CHARMM internal coordinates of N, CA and C (Angstrom, degrees):
IC EDIT
DIST 1 N 1 CA 1.4314
DIST 1 CA 1 C 1.5012
ANGL 1 N 1 CA 1 C 111.85
DIST 1 C 2 N 1.2897
ANGL 1 CA 1 C 2 N 115.60
DIHE 1 N 1 CA 1 C 2 N 152.11
DIST 2 N 2 CA 1.4579
ANGL 1 C 2 N 2 CA 119.14
DIHE 1 CA 1 C 2 N 2 CA 178.63
DIST 2 CA 2 C 1.5015
ANGL 2 N 2 CA 2 C 111.16
DIHE 1 C 2 N 2 CA 2 C -87.45
DIST 2 C 3 N 1.3082
ANGL 2 CA 2 C 3 N 115.00
DIHE 2 N 2 CA 2 C 3 N 161.16
DIST 3 N 3 CA 1.4396
ANGL 2 C 3 N 3 CA 120.62
DIHE 2 CA 2 C 3 N 3 CA -178.46
DIST 3 CA 3 C 1.5325
ANGL 3 N 3 CA 3 C 109.85
DIHE 2 C 3 N 3 CA 3 C -87.63
DIST 3 C 4 N 1.2849
ANGL 3 CA 3 C 4 N 117.82
DIHE 3 N 3 CA 3 C 4 N 136.71
DIST 4 N 4 CA 1.4440
ANGL 3 C 4 N 4 CA 121.97
DIHE 3 CA 3 C 4 N 4 CA 178.74
DIST 4 CA 4 C 1.5469
ANGL 4 N 4 CA 4 C 108.57
DIHE 3 C 4 N 4 CA 4 C -81.89
DIST 4 C 5 N 1.3465
ANGL 4 CA 4 C 5 N 115.54
DIHE 4 N 4 CA 4 C 5 N 130.65
DIST 5 N 5 CA 1.4534
ANGL 4 C 5 N 5 CA 122.48
DIHE 4 CA 4 C 5 N 5 CA -175.53
DIST 5 CA 5 C 1.5203
ANGL 5 N 5 CA 5 C 108.21
DIHE 4 C 5 N 5 CA 5 C -116.39
DIST 5 C 6 N 1.3156
ANGL 5 CA 5 C 6 N 114.59
DIHE 5 N 5 CA 5 C 6 N 128.81
DIST 6 N 6 CA 1.4392
ANGL 5 C 6 N 6 CA 119.64
DIHE 5 CA 5 C 6 N 6 CA 172.19
DIST 6 CA 6 C 1.5130
ANGL 6 N 6 CA 6 C 108.32
DIHE 5 C 6 N 6 CA 6 C -82.38
DIST 6 C 7 N 1.3304
ANGL 6 CA 6 C 7 N 117.12
DIHE 6 N 6 CA 6 C 7 N 114.72
DIST 7 N 7 CA 1.4553
ANGL 6 C 7 N 7 CA 121.75
DIHE 6 CA 6 C 7 N 7 CA -174.82
DIST 7 CA 7 C 1.5270
ANGL 7 N 7 CA 7 C 112.77
DIHE 6 C 7 N 7 CA 7 C -64.04
DIST 7 C 8 N 1.3027
ANGL 7 CA 7 C 8 N 118.43
DIHE 7 N 7 CA 7 C 8 N -32.58
DIST 8 N 8 CA 1.4760
ANGL 7 C 8 N 8 CA 121.70
DIHE 7 CA 7 C 8 N 8 CA 179.03
DIST 8 CA 8 C 1.5453
ANGL 8 N 8 CA 8 C 109.26
DIHE 7 C 8 N 8 CA 8 C -65.20
DIST 8 C 9 N 1.3200
ANGL 8 CA 8 C 9 N 117.27
DIHE 8 N 8 CA 8 C 9 N -44.85
DIST 9 N 9 CA 1.4572
ANGL 8 C 9 N 9 CA 121.30
DIHE 8 CA 8 C 9 N 9 CA -178.91
DIST 9 CA 9 C 1.5354
ANGL 9 N 9 CA 9 C 108.72
DIHE 8 C 9 N 9 CA 9 C -68.44
DIST 9 C 10 N 1.3078
ANGL 9 CA 9 C 10 N 118.46
DIHE 9 N 9 CA 9 C 10 N -39.36
DIST 10 N 10 CA 1.4453
ANGL 9 C 10 N 10 CA 121.63
DIHE 9 CA 9 C 10 N 10 CA 179.34
DIST 10 CA 10 C 1.5495
ANGL 10 N 10 CA 10 C 110.99
DIHE 9 C 10 N 10 CA 10 C -65.00
DIST 10 C 11 N 1.3237
ANGL 10 CA 10 C 11 N 116.47
DIHE 10 N 10 CA 10 C 11 N -41.56
DIST 11 N 11 CA 1.4566
ANGL 10 C 11 N 11 CA 120.50
DIHE 10 CA 10 C 11 N 11 CA 177.68
DIST 11 CA 11 C 1.4991
ANGL 11 N 11 CA 11 C 111.63
DIHE 10 C 11 N 11 CA 11 C -62.97
DIST 11 C 12 N 1.3303
ANGL 11 CA 11 C 12 N 115.62
DIHE 11 N 11 CA 11 C 12 N -44.00
DIST 12 N 12 CA 1.4977
ANGL 11 C 12 N 12 CA 117.86
DIHE 11 CA 11 C 12 N 12 CA 179.60
DIST 12 CA 12 C 1.5113
ANGL 12 N 12 CA 12 C 112.18
DIHE 11 C 12 N 12 CA 12 C -66.06
DIST 12 C 13 N 1.3185
ANGL 12 CA 12 C 13 N 117.30
DIHE 12 N 12 CA 12 C 13 N -35.68
DIST 13 N 13 CA 1.4709
ANGL 12 C 13 N 13 CA 122.00
DIHE 12 CA 12 C 13 N 13 CA 177.82
DIST 13 CA 13 C 1.5380
ANGL 13 N 13 CA 13 C 109.81
DIHE 12 C 13 N 13 CA 13 C -64.79
DIST 13 C 14 N 1.3261
ANGL 13 CA 13 C 14 N 115.42
DIHE 13 N 13 CA 13 C 14 N -42.86
DIST 14 N 14 CA 1.4658
ANGL 13 C 14 N 14 CA 120.66
DIHE 13 CA 13 C 14 N 14 CA -179.77
DIST 14 CA 14 C 1.5307
ANGL 14 N 14 CA 14 C 109.54
DIHE 13 C 14 N 14 CA 14 C -63.41
DIST 14 C 15 N 1.3304
ANGL 14 CA 14 C 15 N 118.25
DIHE 14 N 14 CA 14 C 15 N -45.53
DIST 15 N 15 CA 1.4598
ANGL 14 C 15 N 15 CA 123.20
DIHE 14 CA 14 C 15 N 15 CA 178.76
DIST 15 CA 15 C 1.5361
ANGL 15 N 15 CA 15 C 110.79
DIHE 14 C 15 N 15 CA 15 C -63.45
DIST 15 C 16 N 1.3300
ANGL 15 CA 15 C 16 N 116.72
DIHE 15 N 15 CA 15 C 16 N -38.37
DIST 16 N 16 CA 1.4561
ANGL 15 C 16 N 16 CA 120.74
DIHE 15 CA 15 C 16 N 16 CA 178.71
DIST 16 CA 16 C 1.5318
ANGL 16 N 16 CA 16 C 110.99
DIHE 15 C 16 N 16 CA 16 C -64.12
DIST 16 C 17 N 1.3447
ANGL 16 CA 16 C 17 N 115.93
DIHE 16 N 16 CA 16 C 17 N -42.93
DIST 17 N 17 CA 1.4584
ANGL 16 C 17 N 17 CA 119.44
DIHE 16 CA 16 C 17 N 17 CA 177.62
DIST 17 CA 17 C 1.5158
ANGL 17 N 17 CA 17 C 111.65
DIHE 16 C 17 N 17 CA 17 C -63.34
DIST 17 C 18 N 1.3276
ANGL 17 CA 17 C 18 N 117.19
DIHE 17 N 17 CA 17 C 18 N -40.70
DIST 18 N 18 CA 1.4515
ANGL 17 C 18 N 18 CA 121.68
DIHE 17 CA 17 C 18 N 18 CA 179.08
DIST 18 CA 18 C 1.5401
ANGL 18 N 18 CA 18 C 110.50
DIHE 17 C 18 N 18 CA 18 C -64.40
DIST 18 C 19 N 1.3177
ANGL 18 CA 18 C 19 N 117.94
DIHE 18 N 18 CA 18 C 19 N -39.50
DIST 19 N 19 CA 1.4840
ANGL 18 C 19 N 19 CA 122.07
DIHE 18 CA 18 C 19 N 19 CA 178.72
DIST 19 CA 19 C 1.5200
ANGL 19 N 19 CA 19 C 109.63
DIHE 18 C 19 N 19 CA 19 C -66.51
DIST 19 C 20 N 1.3262
ANGL 19 CA 19 C 20 N 116.39
DIHE 19 N 19 CA 19 C 20 N -39.30
DIST 20 N 20 CA 1.4367
ANGL 19 C 20 N 20 CA 118.83
DIHE 19 CA 19 C 20 N 20 CA -179.54
DIST 20 CA 20 C 1.5408
ANGL 20 N 20 CA 20 C 111.92
DIHE 19 C 20 N 20 CA 20 C -68.01
DIST 20 C 21 N 1.3176
ANGL 20 CA 20 C 21 N 117.89
DIHE 20 N 20 CA 20 C 21 N -38.12
DIST 21 N 21 CA 1.4569
ANGL 20 C 21 N 21 CA 120.46
DIHE 20 CA 20 C 21 N 21 CA 177.65
DIST 21 CA 21 C 1.5193
ANGL 21 N 21 CA 21 C 110.66
DIHE 20 C 21 N 21 CA 21 C -68.40
DIST 21 C 22 N 1.3373
ANGL 21 CA 21 C 22 N 117.40
DIHE 21 N 21 CA 21 C 22 N -38.84
DIST 22 N 22 CA 1.4575
ANGL 21 C 22 N 22 CA 120.50
DIHE 21 CA 21 C 22 N 22 CA 177.12
DIST 22 CA 22 C 1.5373
ANGL 22 N 22 CA 22 C 110.98
DIHE 21 C 22 N 22 CA 22 C -64.57
DIST 22 C 23 N 1.3469
ANGL 22 CA 22 C 23 N 116.98
DIHE 22 N 22 CA 22 C 23 N -38.31
DIST 23 N 23 CA 1.4567
ANGL 22 C 23 N 23 CA 119.81
DIHE 22 CA 22 C 23 N 23 CA 177.97
DIST 23 CA 23 C 1.5279
ANGL 23 N 23 CA 23 C 111.08
DIHE 22 C 23 N 23 CA 23 C -66.68
DIST 23 C 24 N 1.3237
ANGL 23 CA 23 C 24 N 116.95
DIHE 23 N 23 CA 23 C 24 N -36.46
DIST 24 N 24 CA 1.4625
ANGL 23 C 24 N 24 CA 120.88
DIHE 23 CA 23 C 24 N 24 CA 178.40
DIST 24 CA 24 C 1.5486
ANGL 24 N 24 CA 24 C 109.97
DIHE 23 C 24 N 24 CA 24 C -65.83
DIST 24 C 25 N 1.3323
ANGL 24 CA 24 C 25 N 118.02
DIHE 24 N 24 CA 24 C 25 N -40.90
DIST 25 N 25 CA 1.4443
ANGL 24 C 25 N 25 CA 121.52
DIHE 24 CA 24 C 25 N 25 CA 177.79
DIST 25 CA 25 C 1.5515
ANGL 25 N 25 CA 25 C 110.40
DIHE 24 C 25 N 25 CA 25 C -64.26
DIST 25 C 26 N 1.3020
ANGL 25 CA 25 C 26 N 117.04
DIHE 25 N 25 CA 25 C 26 N -41.61
DIST 26 N 26 CA 1.4604
ANGL 25 C 26 N 26 CA 120.48
DIHE 25 CA 25 C 26 N 26 CA 178.46
DIST 26 CA 26 C 1.5388
ANGL 26 N 26 CA 26 C 111.64
DIHE 25 C 26 N 26 CA 26 C -66.44
DIST 26 C 27 N 1.3109
ANGL 26 CA 26 C 27 N 116.81
DIHE 26 N 26 CA 26 C 27 N -37.24
DIST 27 N 27 CA 1.4853
ANGL 26 C 27 N 27 CA 118.84
DIHE 26 CA 26 C 27 N 27 CA 177.35
DIST 27 CA 27 C 1.5218
ANGL 27 N 27 CA 27 C 109.14
DIHE 26 C 27 N 27 CA 27 C -63.36
DIST 27 C 28 N 1.3156
ANGL 27 CA 27 C 28 N 116.99
DIHE 27 N 27 CA 27 C 28 N -41.04
DIST 28 N 28 CA 1.4545
ANGL 27 C 28 N 28 CA 120.39
DIHE 27 CA 27 C 28 N 28 CA 179.66
DIST 28 CA 28 C 1.5182
ANGL 28 N 28 CA 28 C 112.18
DIHE 27 C 28 N 28 CA 28 C -67.83
DIST 28 C 29 N 1.3301
ANGL 28 CA 28 C 29 N 116.49
DIHE 28 N 28 CA 28 C 29 N -35.97
DIST 29 N 29 CA 1.4558
ANGL 28 C 29 N 29 CA 120.92
DIHE 28 CA 28 C 29 N 29 CA -175.45
DIST 29 CA 29 C 1.5403
ANGL 29 N 29 CA 29 C 110.12
DIHE 28 C 29 N 29 CA 29 C -80.48
DIST 29 C 30 N 1.3121
ANGL 29 CA 29 C 30 N 117.63
DIHE 29 N 29 CA 29 C 30 N -46.70
DIST 30 N 30 CA 1.4517
ANGL 29 C 30 N 30 CA 120.77
DIHE 29 CA 29 C 30 N 30 CA -170.38
DIST 30 CA 30 C 1.5303
ANGL 30 N 30 CA 30 C 113.88
DIHE 29 C 30 N 30 CA 30 C -111.46
DIST 30 C 31 N 1.3050
ANGL 30 CA 30 C 31 N 117.03
DIHE 30 N 30 CA 30 C 31 N -3.46
DIST 31 N 31 CA 1.4734
ANGL 30 C 31 N 31 CA 121.68
DIHE 30 CA 30 C 31 N 31 CA -171.12
DIST 31 CA 31 C 1.5005
ANGL 31 N 31 CA 31 C 114.86
DIHE 30 C 31 N 31 CA 31 C -84.27
DIST 31 C 32 N 1.2996
ANGL 31 CA 31 C 32 N 119.32
DIHE 31 N 31 CA 31 C 32 N 56.61
DIST 32 N 32 CA 1.4488
ANGL 31 C 32 N 32 CA 120.94
DIHE 31 CA 31 C 32 N 32 CA 175.34
DIST 32 CA 32 C 1.5372
ANGL 32 N 32 CA 32 C 110.14
DIHE 31 C 32 N 32 CA 32 C -101.89
DIST 32 C 33 N 1.2854
ANGL 32 CA 32 C 33 N 115.59
DIHE 32 N 32 CA 32 C 33 N 145.47
DIST 33 N 33 CA 1.4631
ANGL 32 C 33 N 33 CA 118.99
DIHE 32 CA 32 C 33 N 33 CA 179.73
DIST 33 CA 33 C 1.5481
ANGL 33 N 33 CA 33 C 107.68
DIHE 32 C 33 N 33 CA 33 C -75.07
DIST 33 C 34 N 1.3523
ANGL 33 CA 33 C 34 N 114.72
DIHE 33 N 33 CA 33 C 34 N 168.92
DIST 34 N 34 CA 1.4308
ANGL 33 C 34 N 34 CA 120.65
DIHE 33 CA 33 C 34 N 34 CA -179.74
DIST 34 CA 34 C 1.5063
ANGL 34 N 34 CA 34 C 110.00
DIHE 33 C 34 N 34 CA 34 C -65.23
DIST 34 C 35 N 1.3279
ANGL 34 CA 34 C 35 N 116.65
DIHE 34 N 34 CA 34 C 35 N -37.82
DIST 35 N 35 CA 1.4661
ANGL 34 C 35 N 35 CA 120.64
DIHE 34 CA 34 C 35 N 35 CA -179.95
DIST 35 CA 35 C 1.5242
ANGL 35 N 35 CA 35 C 110.79
DIHE 34 C 35 N 35 CA 35 C -66.25
DIST 35 C 36 N 1.3268
ANGL 35 CA 35 C 36 N 117.65
DIHE 35 N 35 CA 35 C 36 N -38.51
DIST 36 N 36 CA 1.4676
ANGL 35 C 36 N 36 CA 122.07
DIHE 35 CA 35 C 36 N 36 CA 178.38
DIST 36 CA 36 C 1.5349
ANGL 36 N 36 CA 36 C 109.49
DIHE 35 C 36 N 36 CA 36 C -65.18
DIST 36 C 37 N 1.3331
ANGL 36 CA 36 C 37 N 116.73
DIHE 36 N 36 CA 36 C 37 N -40.38
DIST 37 N 37 CA 1.4682
ANGL 36 C 37 N 37 CA 119.01
DIHE 36 CA 36 C 37 N 37 CA -179.71
DIST 37 CA 37 C 1.5268
ANGL 37 N 37 CA 37 C 110.21
DIHE 36 C 37 N 37 CA 37 C -67.23
DIST 37 C 38 N 1.3220
ANGL 37 CA 37 C 38 N 118.29
DIHE 37 N 37 CA 37 C 38 N -42.18
DIST 38 N 38 CA 1.4565
ANGL 37 C 38 N 38 CA 121.40
DIHE 37 CA 37 C 38 N 38 CA 179.04
DIST 38 CA 38 C 1.5439
ANGL 38 N 38 CA 38 C 110.68
DIHE 37 C 38 N 38 CA 38 C -65.53
DIST 38 C 39 N 1.3017
ANGL 38 CA 38 C 39 N 117.63
DIHE 38 N 38 CA 38 C 39 N -39.60
DIST 39 N 39 CA 1.4471
ANGL 38 C 39 N 39 CA 121.85
DIHE 38 CA 38 C 39 N 39 CA 177.94
DIST 39 CA 39 C 1.5419
ANGL 39 N 39 CA 39 C 110.68
DIHE 38 C 39 N 39 CA 39 C -62.03
DIST 39 C 40 N 1.3069
ANGL 39 CA 39 C 40 N 116.01
DIHE 39 N 39 CA 39 C 40 N -46.60
DIST 40 N 40 CA 1.4629
ANGL 39 C 40 N 40 CA 120.10
DIHE 39 CA 39 C 40 N 40 CA 178.27
DIST 40 CA 40 C 1.5185
ANGL 40 N 40 CA 40 C 112.40
DIHE 39 C 40 N 40 CA 40 C -63.40
DIST 40 C 41 N 1.3195
ANGL 40 CA 40 C 41 N 116.48
DIHE 40 N 40 CA 40 C 41 N -39.22
DIST 41 N 41 CA 1.4530
ANGL 40 C 41 N 41 CA 122.18
DIHE 40 CA 40 C 41 N 41 CA 178.77
DIST 41 CA 41 C 1.5385
ANGL 41 N 41 CA 41 C 110.39
DIHE 40 C 41 N 41 CA 41 C -64.40
DIST 41 C 42 N 1.3257
ANGL 41 CA 41 C 42 N 115.75
DIHE 41 N 41 CA 41 C 42 N -43.87
DIST 42 N 42 CA 1.4811
ANGL 41 C 42 N 42 CA 120.55
DIHE 41 CA 41 C 42 N 42 CA 179.87
DIST 42 CA 42 C 1.5412
ANGL 42 N 42 CA 42 C 109.90
DIHE 41 C 42 N 42 CA 42 C -64.90
DIST 42 C 43 N 1.3300
ANGL 42 CA 42 C 43 N 116.59
DIHE 42 N 42 CA 42 C 43 N -40.30
DIST 43 N 43 CA 1.4649
ANGL 42 C 43 N 43 CA 120.13
DIHE 42 CA 42 C 43 N 43 CA 179.50
DIST 43 CA 43 C 1.5267
ANGL 43 N 43 CA 43 C 110.68
DIHE 42 C 43 N 43 CA 43 C -64.53
DIST 43 C 44 N 1.3407
ANGL 43 CA 43 C 44 N 116.68
DIHE 43 N 43 CA 43 C 44 N -40.85
DIST 44 N 44 CA 1.4552
ANGL 43 C 44 N 44 CA 119.81
DIHE 43 CA 43 C 44 N 44 CA 177.85
DIST 44 CA 44 C 1.5336
ANGL 44 N 44 CA 44 C 111.42
DIHE 43 C 44 N 44 CA 44 C -64.40
DIST 44 C 45 N 1.3248
ANGL 44 CA 44 C 45 N 116.23
DIHE 44 N 44 CA 44 C 45 N -41.07
DIST 45 N 45 CA 1.4648
ANGL 44 C 45 N 45 CA 119.89
DIHE 44 CA 44 C 45 N 45 CA 178.82
DIST 45 CA 45 C 1.5281
ANGL 45 N 45 CA 45 C 110.87
DIHE 44 C 45 N 45 CA 45 C -65.10
DIST 45 C 46 N 1.3372
ANGL 45 CA 45 C 46 N 117.14
DIHE 45 N 45 CA 45 C 46 N -37.15
DIST 46 N 46 CA 1.4536
ANGL 45 C 46 N 46 CA 121.05
DIHE 45 CA 45 C 46 N 46 CA -179.86
DIST 46 CA 46 C 1.5348
ANGL 46 N 46 CA 46 C 110.24
DIHE 45 C 46 N 46 CA 46 C -67.37
DIST 46 C 47 N 1.2994
ANGL 46 CA 46 C 47 N 116.68
DIHE 46 N 46 CA 46 C 47 N -41.52
DIST 47 N 47 CA 1.4779
ANGL 46 C 47 N 47 CA 120.88
DIHE 46 CA 46 C 47 N 47 CA 177.46
DIST 47 CA 47 C 1.5350
ANGL 47 N 47 CA 47 C 110.76
DIHE 46 C 47 N 47 CA 47 C -64.14
DIST 47 C 48 N 1.3485
ANGL 47 CA 47 C 48 N 115.55
DIHE 47 N 47 CA 47 C 48 N -41.81
DIST 48 N 48 CA 1.4881
ANGL 47 C 48 N 48 CA 118.20
DIHE 47 CA 47 C 48 N 48 CA 179.09
DIST 48 CA 48 C 1.5183
ANGL 48 N 48 CA 48 C 110.70
DIHE 47 C 48 N 48 CA 48 C -63.14
DIST 48 C 49 N 1.3475
ANGL 48 CA 48 C 49 N 117.20
DIHE 48 N 48 CA 48 C 49 N -41.90
DIST 49 N 49 CA 1.4672
ANGL 48 C 49 N 49 CA 119.20
DIHE 48 CA 48 C 49 N 49 CA -179.28
DIST 49 CA 49 C 1.5520
ANGL 49 N 49 CA 49 C 110.07
DIHE 48 C 49 N 49 CA 49 C -65.20
DIST 49 C 50 N 1.3275
ANGL 49 CA 49 C 50 N 116.58
DIHE 49 N 49 CA 49 C 50 N -38.71
DIST 50 N 50 CA 1.4667
ANGL 49 C 50 N 50 CA 120.25
DIHE 49 CA 49 C 50 N 50 CA -179.51
DIST 50 CA 50 C 1.5254
ANGL 50 N 50 CA 50 C 109.83
DIHE 49 C 50 N 50 CA 50 C -64.55
DIST 50 C 51 N 1.3254
ANGL 50 CA 50 C 51 N 116.56
DIHE 50 N 50 CA 50 C 51 N -43.73
DIST 51 N 51 CA 1.4630
ANGL 50 C 51 N 51 CA 119.42
DIHE 50 CA 50 C 51 N 51 CA 179.50
DIST 51 CA 51 C 1.5246
ANGL 51 N 51 CA 51 C 112.41
DIHE 50 C 51 N 51 CA 51 C -67.20
DIST 51 C 52 N 1.3226
ANGL 51 CA 51 C 52 N 117.43
DIHE 51 N 51 CA 51 C 52 N -39.34
DIST 52 N 52 CA 1.4675
ANGL 51 C 52 N 52 CA 120.04
DIHE 51 CA 51 C 52 N 52 CA 177.76
DIST 52 CA 52 C 1.4988
ANGL 52 N 52 CA 52 C 111.59
DIHE 51 C 52 N 52 CA 52 C -66.98
DIST 52 C 53 N 1.3359
ANGL 52 CA 52 C 53 N 117.51
DIHE 52 N 52 CA 52 C 53 N -34.51
DIST 53 N 53 CA 1.4652
ANGL 52 C 53 N 53 CA 120.65
DIHE 52 CA 52 C 53 N 53 CA 177.63
DIST 53 CA 53 C 1.4818
ANGL 53 N 53 CA 53 C 113.65
DIHE 52 C 53 N 53 CA 53 C -70.78
DIST 53 C 54 N 1.3351
ANGL 53 CA 53 C 54 N 116.91
DIHE 53 N 53 CA 53 C 54 N -27.67
DIST 54 N 54 CA 1.4631
ANGL 53 C 54 N 54 CA 120.67
DIHE 53 CA 53 C 54 N 54 CA -179.55
DIST 54 CA 54 C 1.5233
ANGL 54 N 54 CA 54 C 113.00
DIHE 53 C 54 N 54 CA 54 C -89.51
DIST 54 C 55 N 1.3210
ANGL 54 CA 54 C 55 N 118.00
DIHE 54 N 54 CA 54 C 55 N -1.47
DIST 55 N 55 CA 1.4736
ANGL 54 C 55 N 55 CA 122.21
DIHE 54 CA 54 C 55 N 55 CA -177.45
DIST 55 CA 55 C 1.5203
ANGL 55 N 55 CA 55 C 108.97
DIHE 54 C 55 N 55 CA 55 C -66.95
DIST 55 C 56 N 1.3077
ANGL 55 CA 55 C 56 N 115.60
DIHE 55 N 55 CA 55 C 56 N 137.82
DIST 56 N 56 CA 1.4613
ANGL 55 C 56 N 56 CA 120.55
DIHE 55 CA 55 C 56 N 56 CA 179.28
DIST 56 CA 56 C 1.5521
ANGL 56 N 56 CA 56 C 107.26
DIHE 55 C 56 N 56 CA 56 C -104.30
DIST 56 C 57 N 1.3186
ANGL 56 CA 56 C 57 N 113.81
DIHE 56 N 56 CA 56 C 57 N 124.13
DIST 57 N 57 CA 1.4736
ANGL 56 C 57 N 57 CA 119.12
DIHE 56 CA 56 C 57 N 57 CA 178.84
DIST 57 CA 57 C 1.5436
ANGL 57 N 57 CA 57 C 107.35
DIHE 56 C 57 N 57 CA 57 C -84.97
DIST 57 C 58 N 1.3026
ANGL 57 CA 57 C 58 N 116.63
DIHE 57 N 57 CA 57 C 58 N 123.70
DIST 58 N 58 CA 1.4514
ANGL 57 C 58 N 58 CA 121.92
DIHE 57 CA 57 C 58 N 58 CA -177.66
DIST 58 CA 58 C 1.5493
ANGL 58 N 58 CA 58 C 110.80
DIHE 57 C 58 N 58 CA 58 C -86.88
DIST 58 C 59 N 1.2927
ANGL 58 CA 58 C 59 N 117.88
DIHE 58 N 58 CA 58 C 59 N -8.64
DIST 59 N 59 CA 1.4740
ANGL 58 C 59 N 59 CA 121.72
DIHE 58 CA 58 C 59 N 59 CA 179.58
DIST 59 CA 59 C 1.5239
ANGL 59 N 59 CA 59 C 109.36
DIHE 58 C 59 N 59 CA 59 C 81.25
DIST 59 C 60 N 1.3009
ANGL 59 CA 59 C 60 N 116.07
DIHE 59 N 59 CA 59 C 60 N 157.19
DIST 60 N 60 CA 1.4682
ANGL 59 C 60 N 60 CA 120.18
DIHE 59 CA 59 C 60 N 60 CA 179.45
DIST 60 CA 60 C 1.5106
ANGL 60 N 60 CA 60 C 109.19
DIHE 59 C 60 N 60 CA 60 C -95.02
DIST 60 C 61 N 1.3503
ANGL 60 CA 60 C 61 N 116.93
DIHE 60 N 60 CA 60 C 61 N 129.03
DIST 61 N 61 CA 1.4363
ANGL 60 C 61 N 61 CA 119.99
DIHE 60 CA 60 C 61 N 61 CA 177.24
DIST 61 CA 61 C 1.5031
ANGL 61 N 61 CA 61 C 111.89
DIHE 60 C 61 N 61 CA 61 C -126.98
END
COOR INIT
IC SEED 1 N 1 CA 1 C
IC BUILD
């Protein structure tokens, strides 16, 4: 015999799994700590300063 499935419970379980996977994606995308954000910002600033310091001015002609 087959198992009887309550469609309301199955629908809610499916939606719950979808919400959990969306939450996991958001944690991976946006879930950086404050220290990690500051470290990345400092690294970007350091790279920008290095590139600006190495820029060669061709002069205006």
